C-alpha positions as CSV (number, residue, x, y, z in Angstrom):
1,M,144.6,-73.1,-149.6
2,K,148.0,-71.5,-149.1
3,K,150.0,-73.1,-146.3
4,R,150.2,-71.0,-143.2
5,V,153.6,-69.8,-141.9
6,F,153.8,-70.6,-138.2
7,G,156.2,-67.7,-137.5
8,L,153.8,-65.1,-138.9
9,D,150.9,-66.6,-137.0
10,L,153.1,-66.4,-133.9
11,M,153.9,-62.8,-134.6
12,R,150.2,-62.0,-134.9
13,A,149.4,-64.0,-131.7
14,I,152.0,-62.1,-129.8
15,A,150.7,-58.8,-131.1
16,I,147.1,-59.5,-130.1
17,I,148.0,-60.9,-126.7
18,N,150.0,-57.8,-126.0
19,V,147.1,-55.6,-127.0
20,V,144.6,-57.5,-124.8
21,I,147.0,-57.4,-121.8
22,V,147.4,-53.6,-122.2
23,H,143.7,-53.0,-122.5
24,A,143.0,-55.2,-119.5
25,S,145.0,-52.7,-117.4
26,W,142.3,-50.2,-118.0
27,M,140.0,-52.2,-115.8
28,N,142.2,-51.3,-112.8
29,I,141.8,-54.8,-111.3
30,F,145.2,-54.9,-109.8
31,P,147.0,-52.0,-108.1
32,K,150.2,-52.8,-110.0
33,Y,149.2,-54.4,-113.3
34,P,151.3,-57.5,-114.4
35,W,152.5,-56.1,-117.7
36,I,156.1,-55.8,-119.0
37,P,156.1,-53.5,-122.0
38,I,158.3,-55.4,-124.5
39,I,156.8,-55.4,-128.0
40,P,154.2,-52.8,-129.1
41,G,151.2,-54.9,-130.3
42,V,149.7,-52.5,-132.8
43,E,153.1,-51.8,-134.4
44,L,153.6,-55.5,-134.9
45,F,150.2,-55.7,-136.6
46,F,151.1,-52.8,-138.9
47,I,154.4,-54.3,-139.9
48,L,152.9,-57.8,-140.4
49,S,149.9,-56.4,-142.3
50,G,152.2,-54.3,-144.6
51,F,154.3,-57.4,-145.2
52,L,151.4,-59.7,-146.1
53,I,149.3,-57.2,-148.1
54,G,152.4,-55.7,-149.6
55,T,153.4,-59.1,-151.0
56,I,150.1,-59.3,-152.7
57,L,150.3,-55.8,-154.1
58,L,153.9,-56.3,-155.2
59,N,153.1,-59.5,-157.1
60,T,150.1,-58.0,-158.7
61,F,152.0,-54.9,-159.8
62,L,155.0,-56.9,-161.2
63,N,153.0,-59.8,-162.8
64,E,150.0,-58.0,-164.3
65,E,150.6,-56.5,-167.8
66,R,149.0,-53.3,-166.6
67,F,148.0,-51.9,-163.2
68,G,144.7,-50.0,-163.3
69,G,141.2,-49.8,-162.1
70,K,140.5,-53.6,-162.5
71,Q,143.5,-54.6,-160.4
72,M,142.8,-52.0,-157.8
73,A,139.1,-52.9,-157.5
74,R,140.0,-56.6,-157.1
75,F,142.5,-55.7,-154.3
76,W,140.1,-53.4,-152.5
77,K,137.2,-55.9,-152.8
78,R,139.3,-58.6,-151.1
79,R,140.6,-56.2,-148.5
80,W,137.1,-54.8,-147.6
81,F,135.5,-58.2,-147.4
82,R,138.2,-59.0,-144.8
83,T,137.9,-55.9,-142.7
84,L,134.6,-54.0,-143.1
85,P,132.0,-56.6,-142.0
86,N,133.6,-57.1,-138.5
87,Y,134.2,-53.4,-138.1
88,Y,130.6,-52.4,-138.8
89,L,129.3,-55.2,-136.6
90,I,131.3,-54.1,-133.6
91,L,130.6,-50.4,-134.4
92,L,126.9,-51.2,-134.2
93,F,127.3,-53.0,-130.9
94,N,129.3,-50.0,-129.5
95,I,126.5,-47.7,-130.5
96,I,123.9,-49.9,-128.8
97,F,126.0,-50.5,-125.6
98,V,126.8,-46.9,-125.1
99,Y,123.3,-45.6,-125.9
100,F,121.7,-48.0,-123.4
101,G,124.3,-47.4,-120.8
102,I,125.8,-50.9,-120.9
103,I,129.2,-49.3,-121.1
104,H,130.0,-45.7,-120.1
105,E,131.7,-43.9,-123.1
106,D,131.3,-40.5,-124.5
107,F,128.4,-40.9,-127.0
108,S,128.9,-37.3,-128.2
109,Q,132.1,-38.5,-129.9
110,F,130.1,-40.7,-132.2
111,N,129.3,-39.3,-135.6
112,W,129.1,-40.1,-139.4
113,K,132.9,-40.1,-139.6
114,F,133.0,-43.6,-138.0
115,F,131.2,-45.0,-141.1
116,F,133.9,-43.7,-143.4
117,F,137.0,-44.2,-141.3
118,V,137.8,-40.5,-141.0
119,Q,137.2,-40.1,-137.2
120,N,141.0,-39.6,-136.8
121,L,142.1,-38.6,-140.3
122,I,143.8,-35.3,-139.4
123,S,142.7,-34.8,-135.8
124,E,142.0,-36.7,-132.6
125,F,139.1,-38.5,-131.2
126,Y,138.7,-40.4,-128.0
127,G,136.1,-41.9,-125.6
128,F,134.1,-43.9,-128.1
129,F,135.2,-47.1,-129.9
130,W,138.7,-45.9,-129.4
131,E,140.4,-49.1,-130.7
132,S,139.1,-48.3,-134.2
133,W,142.0,-45.8,-134.6
134,S,144.3,-48.4,-136.0
135,L,141.8,-49.8,-138.4
136,T,141.3,-46.4,-140.0
137,I,145.1,-46.1,-140.5
138,E,145.1,-49.5,-142.3
139,E,142.1,-48.7,-144.4
140,W,143.4,-45.3,-145.6
141,F,146.8,-46.8,-146.3
142,Y,145.4,-49.6,-148.5
143,L,143.1,-47.2,-150.2
144,S,145.7,-44.6,-151.0
145,F,148.8,-46.7,-151.7
146,P,147.4,-48.4,-154.9
147,I,146.2,-45.0,-156.2
148,I,149.6,-43.3,-155.8
149,L,151.2,-46.4,-157.2
150,F,148.9,-46.2,-160.3
151,L,149.7,-42.5,-160.8
152,L,153.5,-43.1,-160.4
153,N,153.2,-45.9,-162.9
154,V,151.4,-43.7,-165.4
155,F,154.0,-41.0,-165.3
156,L,157.2,-43.0,-164.7
157,R,156.8,-46.3,-166.5
158,K,158.7,-45.2,-169.5
159,K,161.6,-44.0,-167.3
160,L,161.8,-46.5,-164.5
161,Q,161.4,-50.2,-164.0
162,K,158.4,-51.5,-162.2
163,K,160.4,-52.5,-159.1
164,H,161.8,-49.0,-158.8
165,I,158.3,-47.4,-159.1
166,F,157.0,-49.7,-156.4
167,L,160.0,-48.8,-154.2
168,A,159.5,-45.1,-154.9
169,N,155.9,-45.4,-153.6
170,I,157.1,-47.1,-150.4
171,I,159.5,-44.2,-149.9
172,I,156.8,-41.7,-150.4
173,F,154.7,-43.2,-147.6
174,L,157.7,-43.7,-145.4
175,C,158.5,-40.0,-145.7
176,F,154.9,-38.6,-145.7
177,S,154.0,-39.3,-142.0
178,L,157.5,-38.4,-140.8
179,L,157.2,-35.0,-142.6
180,M,153.7,-34.6,-141.2
181,R,155.0,-35.1,-137.7
182,L,157.9,-32.8,-138.3
183,F,156.1,-29.9,-139.8
184,I,152.6,-30.2,-138.3
185,G,152.6,-32.6,-135.3
186,S,155.6,-31.0,-133.6
187,K,153.7,-27.7,-133.6
188,L,150.7,-29.0,-131.7
189,E,150.2,-28.4,-128.0
190,I,151.0,-31.7,-126.3
191,N,150.8,-31.6,-122.5
192,D,151.4,-35.2,-121.5
193,G,151.5,-38.8,-122.7
194,F,147.7,-39.1,-123.0
195,W,147.6,-36.2,-125.5
196,Y,150.6,-37.4,-127.4
197,D,148.8,-40.7,-127.8
198,V,145.6,-39.0,-128.9
199,K,146.9,-36.2,-131.1
200,I,149.9,-38.0,-132.7
201,H,150.0,-41.7,-132.2
202,K,146.4,-42.4,-133.1
203,V,146.0,-39.9,-136.0
204,I,146.1,-41.3,-139.6
205,I,148.4,-38.7,-141.2
206,Y,151.0,-39.2,-138.6
207,H,151.1,-43.0,-138.6
208,L,151.2,-44.4,-142.1
209,D,155.0,-45.2,-142.1
210,G,154.7,-48.4,-139.9
211,I,152.7,-50.2,-142.6
212,A,155.0,-48.8,-145.3
213,L,157.9,-50.5,-143.4
214,G,156.0,-53.7,-143.7
215,L,155.8,-53.2,-147.5
216,L,159.5,-52.5,-147.6
217,A,160.1,-55.9,-145.9
218,A,158.0,-57.6,-148.6
219,Y,160.1,-55.7,-151.2
220,I,163.4,-56.8,-149.6
221,K,162.3,-60.4,-149.3
222,H,161.2,-60.5,-153.0
223,F,164.3,-58.8,-154.5
224,A,167.0,-59.8,-152.0
225,P,165.9,-63.2,-150.6
226,E,169.4,-64.3,-149.7
227,F,170.1,-61.2,-147.7
228,W,166.6,-61.6,-146.1
229,H,167.5,-65.1,-145.0
230,K,171.1,-64.6,-143.9
231,S,170.4,-61.4,-141.9
232,R,167.4,-62.8,-139.9
233,N,169.4,-63.5,-136.7
234,I,171.2,-60.2,-136.5
235,T,168.1,-58.2,-137.4
236,F,166.2,-60.1,-134.7
237,I,168.7,-59.3,-132.1
238,L,168.7,-55.6,-133.1
239,G,164.9,-55.6,-133.1
240,I,164.7,-57.1,-129.6
241,I,167.2,-54.6,-128.3
242,I,165.2,-51.7,-129.8
243,C,161.9,-53.1,-128.5
244,L,163.4,-53.6,-125.0
245,L,164.9,-50.1,-124.8
246,M,161.9,-48.2,-126.2
247,P,159.7,-48.3,-123.1
248,Y,162.5,-47.2,-120.8
249,M,163.9,-44.4,-122.9
250,N,163.1,-40.9,-121.8
251,W,160.4,-40.1,-124.4
252,N,159.1,-36.8,-123.1
253,P,155.7,-36.5,-124.8
254,T,156.1,-32.7,-125.0
255,D,159.4,-32.9,-126.9
256,S,159.4,-32.5,-130.6
257,S,161.9,-35.4,-130.9
258,T,159.4,-37.7,-129.3
259,I,156.6,-36.5,-131.6
260,I,158.8,-36.9,-134.7
261,F,160.8,-40.1,-134.0
262,K,159.1,-42.3,-131.4
263,I,156.7,-43.9,-133.9
264,S,159.5,-44.5,-136.3
265,M,161.7,-46.2,-133.7
266,Q,158.8,-48.5,-132.5
267,S,158.1,-49.5,-136.1
268,L,161.8,-50.1,-136.8
269,G,162.1,-52.5,-133.9
270,C,159.1,-54.5,-135.1
271,F,160.4,-54.4,-138.7
272,L,163.7,-55.9,-137.7
273,L,161.9,-58.9,-136.0
274,L,160.1,-59.9,-139.2
275,P,162.8,-61.9,-141.1
276,R,163.3,-64.2,-138.1
277,F,159.6,-64.8,-137.6
278,E,159.0,-65.3,-141.3
279,T,161.5,-68.1,-141.4
280,I,159.9,-70.1,-138.6
281,K,157.8,-72.4,-140.8
282,S,156.6,-75.0,-138.3
283,A,156.3,-75.9,-134.6
284,P,155.0,-78.8,-132.4
285,K,151.4,-79.7,-133.3
286,A,149.8,-78.6,-130.0
287,L,151.6,-75.2,-130.1
288,T,150.8,-74.7,-133.7
289,K,147.1,-75.4,-133.1
290,V,146.9,-72.8,-130.3
291,V,148.9,-70.1,-132.1
292,T,147.0,-70.6,-135.3
293,H,143.6,-70.3,-133.5
294,I,144.7,-67.1,-131.7
295,S,146.0,-65.7,-135.1
296,L,142.7,-66.5,-136.8
297,I,140.5,-64.8,-134.2
298,S,143.0,-61.9,-133.6
299,Y,140.9,-59.4,-135.6
300,S,137.8,-60.1,-133.6
301,M,139.8,-60.1,-130.4
302,Y,141.2,-56.7,-131.2
303,L,137.7,-55.3,-131.9
304,I,135.9,-56.5,-128.9
305,N,138.4,-56.8,-126.0
306,L,138.3,-53.2,-124.8
307,S,134.8,-51.8,-125.5
308,M,132.8,-55.1,-125.6
309,V,134.5,-56.8,-122.6
310,A,136.8,-54.7,-120.5
311,S,134.4,-51.7,-120.5
312,V,131.3,-53.9,-119.8
313,I,133.1,-55.3,-116.7
314,T,134.3,-52.0,-115.4
315,T,130.9,-50.4,-115.9
316,N,128.8,-53.1,-114.3
317,V,131.0,-54.9,-111.8
318,E,132.3,-53.5,-108.5
319,I,135.4,-55.6,-107.7
320,S,136.5,-55.9,-104.1
321,G,139.4,-58.1,-103.0
322,K,142.3,-59.9,-104.7
323,A,140.4,-63.2,-105.2
324,E,137.6,-61.4,-107.0
325,A,140.0,-59.4,-109.1
326,I,141.7,-62.6,-110.2
327,L,138.4,-64.1,-111.0
328,W,137.2,-61.2,-113.2
329,Y,140.6,-61.1,-114.9
330,A,140.1,-64.7,-115.9
331,V,136.5,-63.9,-117.0
332,Y,137.9,-61.1,-119.1
333,W,140.3,-63.4,-121.0
334,I,137.8,-66.3,-121.4
335,A,135.1,-63.9,-122.7
336,V,137.5,-62.3,-125.2
337,V,138.7,-65.6,-126.6
338,L,135.2,-67.2,-126.5
339,V,133.3,-64.4,-128.1
340,S,136.0,-63.8,-130.7
341,T,135.9,-67.5,-131.6
342,I,132.1,-67.4,-132.1
343,I,132.4,-64.2,-134.2
344,Y,135.1,-65.8,-136.4
345,K,133.3,-69.1,-136.8
346,F,129.8,-67.9,-137.5
347,Y,130.3,-64.5,-139.1
348,E,133.9,-63.6,-140.1
349,K,134.9,-67.0,-141.7
350,P,131.6,-67.4,-143.7
351,I,132.1,-63.9,-145.2
352,M,135.7,-64.8,-146.0
353,D,134.6,-68.0,-147.7
354,L,132.0,-65.9,-149.7
355,R,134.8,-63.5,-150.8
356,D,136.8,-66.4,-152.1
357,K,133.8,-67.8,-154.1
358,I,133.0,-64.4,-155.6
């Protein structure tokens, strides 16, 4: 088993804790919610995912004699064993909970598209299993990136080295979503922050560049390891500055500059944090144990915290008084961690073990 890198587990733990805190605010337990917007959780997930999965893809592409159907099928099989079982399980629970009124969501939003990750491919959706938006972005990125890489390799392998072909593919994906936001997204009618979030931030074609930046990080680490190591402190400082400034900048959701560049800036801030996190190899045992556990159950935490926990509480509990609010806030966190741990131990991990055996 490959040794875990504490810094990457810490990065994932920070990301999921941030997401769970933000989603807890939807319960309206406190008049002024205790949340300081520092690092965008989903962007951290995208960067980290791109870095880890990109490392696998890069090594496969460089080390295999050829890159074709067999290599892509192996990559997709491992990816889908990791992501699909949990997704479909929680999708099923969402259908049941909404249908029987356990949570109040817009059941009319549910359709066949959820089974194929196309509910937000080119247009918005909201009001049903909304947190699935980021999973669709990841699935489509990891489906399309190897295909485009294969095509580039077919046509350019006699002209370019493999490393340049891989870099070209990263650049294509970095530019694609930026150009989509420039030529299509900026023409949409956006009235406020909610509709910016729905129509731009949570739509696949406008948000592939964050994961591509993660792959660029994997590329830099592979081909320029000395630069990667030496630059880690300065990039971390720059990344923190960007992450701190982003929530307080005047990003008017109706402005084309916001539509075009906000996602890029959020992703850049998280991208710059990665070299420092990646070089943190260990920590005190107690801290490592907690962080590793949160990292392991983070996927389940992401899937259940909003619809399966926060929405259940808001639909079925009428909270009155500060003491009761604090109690239900604690219940929310305990339920998220406990249920996610159960899902990981008895469902997610056995499937992952089966994947490794197959």
